[in-house]
N, C-alpha and C positions, 0 to 999 in steps of 0.2 A: 504492499500499500504507499501510495507515494502521496504528495500535497503539492495545490499549484493556486498561489492568489491572483487573482484578477483586479484590474483598475477598472472602473467603467461610469459612465453619467448614471447609467440605469440597470436594475434587474435582469431585463431583459436581452442588453447591450452585453452584460455579462454571461449571460445561462449561453448566448450564441456563441460568444467567443471559447466557452469552454467545451461546449458539447464538438464545434467544428473541430478543436485542437486533442481532446483528452476523450471524445466517442461520447455514445450517450449514456453510459452506463458511469460517468463521472457524478458524485452527489456532493451537493452545495451544505459544506461544513457551518459555516457561520459567516456574516455579513456586517459588515459595520461603514459609518458614515466617517471618512477622515477630511480632512483638511490638505488641499493644496500648498504645498510646500512656495517659500517665499510670501515676503512682507506684501505685495500687490495684489496676493489672493486672503488677505487675512479674513476679509468681510465676502469673497465669491462664496459661492453655494457648494457645499460638500460632494464628493464622489464619493461613489460605493467601493469598499473592500470588500472581496467576496474571496471566500475561501474555498477550495473543492478538494476533493480524494478523489483518487483513481489508481487503479489497477494496471500498468504498463501493461500487460497481459493482453487488455482488453482495447488495446487502440489500434484499429477498429474492432469489433466483437471477437475479441481473443484470437486472433490470428493470429498473434508472435507465439502464444502457447499452444495454438492447435499445429504450426509448423514444427515446434519444438518438439511434440508429443509425435508428430508425423514422424520425425527422422530417429526417434528413437526406437520407435516401430520398423523402422525400415530397418536400421542394423541390426536388428534382434532377428529380423525374417527373411531381410534380401530385400524386401520389398514391399509397402505397403499394400497392394494389389498385384497380385499373383495369376500369371497365366495359368490356364487347364483347359481340359479339352472341349470347355466351352467357350474360351478364347477372354479376353481382358474384362475387369471389372467385378471382381467377387474379391471380396474383403477378406485379409487376414485373420486368423482368430487373436495374433497380435493386436491388428488394428481394432478388432472388436473390444478389446480387452480395455485398450488404450481408452478407447469412447467410455465406454463405463466408467473408469478412474475420473476422465476431466469432468462426468456430470457431477461425480460428488465431492470432488475439487472445486465446481463451480459452486455448488451447492456451501460447500462449509465457507467458500469467500463470501457469499453473500448474507450469510448469517453473519459472518466476521464482521461484514462492512455495516449490518445495521446496528449493530451492539458498539463501534465503534463510533458511528454517526451520534448516537445517545449522548456516549459518553461524550462526548467534544463538545455536544453542546451545552452538556451541562457544566463541564470543568473548563472551557476555552478561555474564559479570562481569569482563572486562575495561572497559565504559562504565559497570558497576557499583560497583567496590569497587577496583580497580587506583589509582587516582587517589585513594583515602580516605585520609588522614590518620589513622592509629594511632599511640594512643601507645607510647611502648618497651615498654609488659608486654607489651601487647597484640600489637606486632609480634612481641616474643618466641615467643608463645604461637602466633600464626600460623605462624613458623616451623617450631617445632614439629609442627603438624597437618600441614603439607605434606612435613615428613621423612618422616612418618609413613604418606606416600602417601594423605593424604583427599584426595578432589578440590577443587581449586582451586576452584570456586564453592562448595562445602559448606565449604571452610576460611574463605573470605572472609564467608561468611553469618554463620557462627558468631564469628568475630572482630569484626565489627562490630556483633552484637547484643551481646557482651562488654563493649564499650568503651560503646555506650549504657547500660550497666544498671551500669556503672563511674559512670557519670556522674552516675546517677540517686540511686546509694545510694554518696558517697563513702566510702572507709575499706574496703570490701570487696575481698577478692583478686581480681584479674581470672584467676587461676586457678581460684578456688572455683566463680567463673560458668560459666568453661568446660567445666565439669567438670559441673556439674549440667545446663547446656545437653546436653551429649552425652548423659548419663544418661536425659534427657527425648526424646534423639530418637529412643534405643534402644527405650524403653519398660521395662516388666518382660519378664525370661525367662518362658519357658510350656512346661517340659517335660511330658513325658507323666504323667498320671496317672490310676491305676486305681481306681475304685469297686468294691468288695467284692459279689461275686451281679452282675457283667456280665461281657458279654464286648465286649474293645476290639479295633478289626480296623484297624492301622496301615500304610497307604499310605506305601512309600517314593518318590520318584523324584529325579532327577539324571541330566544327562549322563554319556558314556561316561569310564571314567577319574577320576572325580570321588573314590571310595573309597566308595560307595555301600555293595555288600555287604559290605565289612569294618564299616561302620557299623553295619548291621543286626545283623551274629554277634554284636558289643559289647554292641548294646542288648538283644540277646536273651538274651545272657550276665548283664548286669546285672539282668536281671529276674528270670531263673532263679535265678540263683544267689545273689545278693544279697538280694533282694526276694519270693525264695519262691513265683513265680508259676508257673503255667503257662502256658508259652510254646510257640507254633509259628509255621511259618514257611511262606508260599505263594511258590514260585519262578515265575515269569512270564517271567524273561529265557533265553528258551532259545537266545537268538543267541548268546550265548557259553558253550564248555563249561567253561571255567575258571572263573566263575563258578558255576555247577551244583556242580562237584567243590569247590569253597572252601567253600560253603554245605552240603552233605553231611557234610564231615570234622567241621568244626564242630558240626553236628547230631549226629553220632554222639556227637562228645566231653562235649557236653552234656547229649544224653538228650531230645535235642528232637526230636521229627516234623517230619518237611519234606516237601510235595507239590510235585510239580513239573508246571506246567499249561501246553499247550500251543494251546490253544484257551479261549476264552471262555466257551463252554458247560462248560467240566468246571470251573471255578469255584466253582460251586454244589457238585457232590459233595466238594470239596477241602473247603469249606467247612463242609458236613455232617461230615464225618470228624473235623474238628476241634472238634464239639461242647463238648468237657470243656476246653479252652483258655479261659486267662484273655484270654491276649494274643495275637494274630495278627499278624506281620510279613508285610508283601506287598513281596515286591522288582518290579523294573519293570524293563525294558530302557532303556539311555541310546540316543538318537539325536540325530542331528544337526537344528538347529534350524530349524523350519518344515516338518518332516516331516507331513505330512497321517493320511499312515495311523496312524502314531503316537500324533499327536491322537486320530484314532478309537479305537483298541484303550485308552486310559486313558479315554476316557469310557465303553467299553460297561465297562471295569473297576470304576470309580466308580459306573455303574449298576448293576452286580450285588452288589457287596459293600458298596457305602454305607457307606465307613469313617468310621469317628469322628472319626481324625486324618491328616493329610497332613504330612509332612515331605519338603521340598525341600532336595537336599545339594548345597550350593556350595564349591569349594574356597577359601581363602584367598589362594591363589599366584596365582589366575586375575586376567587383565586386568580392568578395570573395563567395554571396551566387549566382551569375551566377555560379563559378569557379566550386561549388560541384555540381551543378546542370547539367551540362557539366558533368564532371568526371563520375556522377551516370550513365549519360547516357550513357558511354560505360563501365560501369562496366562490361558487359558478355565478355570484352576481356580482357585476361591477358599478364603480360609480355611484354608490353609498356614502353618505355620511354618518356618523354618531350621533346617537344621543346618549349621553350618559345618567344613567339613574342613580338615585338611592344616594345622594352624595352627602347627603345630611345623617345618613348612617354611619359613615366612617372620619375619623379624623383626619385617614391618610389620604393624601390626594396624589402619591406617586402613581396610585392605579392607574389614574388618568393618564398621566404619561405614558406608562407601559401601555395603555391600549392604543394612543394615537402612534407608538414607535412600531409596536407590531403590525395594526392594521395599514400605517401610513395610508389613513382617511382621514379627512377634516373633520374637524368638532363641530356640531350644530347646535345644542342644548344641551342643558345641565338639569336635573331636576334635584329640588332640596326639601321636600317635604309631601305632604297628600295633599292639601289646600288647591282646591280650582278655582278661580286659573290660575293663582298667586305664585305658585311653588314651581316655577321653571321660567327659568331663562336663555338668553343667546349665551352661548359658552364665552365666558371674559378672560383668555389668554395671559395675558400679564398677571389679573389678580391669581389664576391657578398656578403660577410660577411663583408668585412671591409665596403663596400658602405652602409650598414644596420647600422653599430656602427661606422659611420662617425663622426669626430670631428666638 
């Protein structure tokens, strides 16, 4: 097993280069944002540093290993293919044994590769950063990040970049640099914007129990009451009776029409009945990760409704491993934004940075309680950053 690092503008560029040079069996081990060298690049957009593991014998498709085995078999039997009374083309016994040995070797290699990937994913930052000698100011900032439950590999990456930039610009405070780096990681918040004389369909996704239905009600109330928009709701989450009743109760209070859809073919009719609505929120069922039927249902909903915006709800209280599982579950959808729920239920804001870092998607909203419509707000990036690096 050998390793190679690529520097690229984006992940696709790095993956293309690795596949081209190392073959399709190359495995991505880790990636990180790094600064370009030189003072002139101090505030330029970082580039990706992506590390791959590969088996030299599989460049490409195990040809080198096959050739090596062929030579060994040829030496043992005189030839891989032996002529007989039927002519050329019958494999010798030595060749058959070698093929079987190769399959076992390939299987063991794949198993080892999988274990190695998991190991390096968990402990790469130890080799890269634990031995790094941070100055006291940066060490204190690193401690604050980890205390706020920022992932350690991300925390060390931010601390290392901060130290490097402090060395390039003596006199600049480390806290200012690390806050700048975190703001850059978050990017700009991207709330829902509505253009006059258009209809906007907003699909809301998320696992069960994340507060998806309550968040929809808050957004619907905000657009209806505060922004004076004509709002409608389509509910496709027919698995939970409580969710239907909750939506219906709030819809009655707010004077918002609601349509319950049990089958995909009913979506078009529900949409037609709300042709006068400026904004239509579509609630969806939350399912366990990897549910193929749920994926197919969502793809059909997207195909029929063609939503302009998709919001993925993730709770700030969820562990990082669960966040990864949830995000990967919805990986077949692109262009979505993040709505962070239950921010009031944890004092640790590092989880929000972890979500931004892993998804590489913009934040739209955060919810901070159960009150409708007050406990929801546009994600304030600078405020979140200051809460992570608090005194």
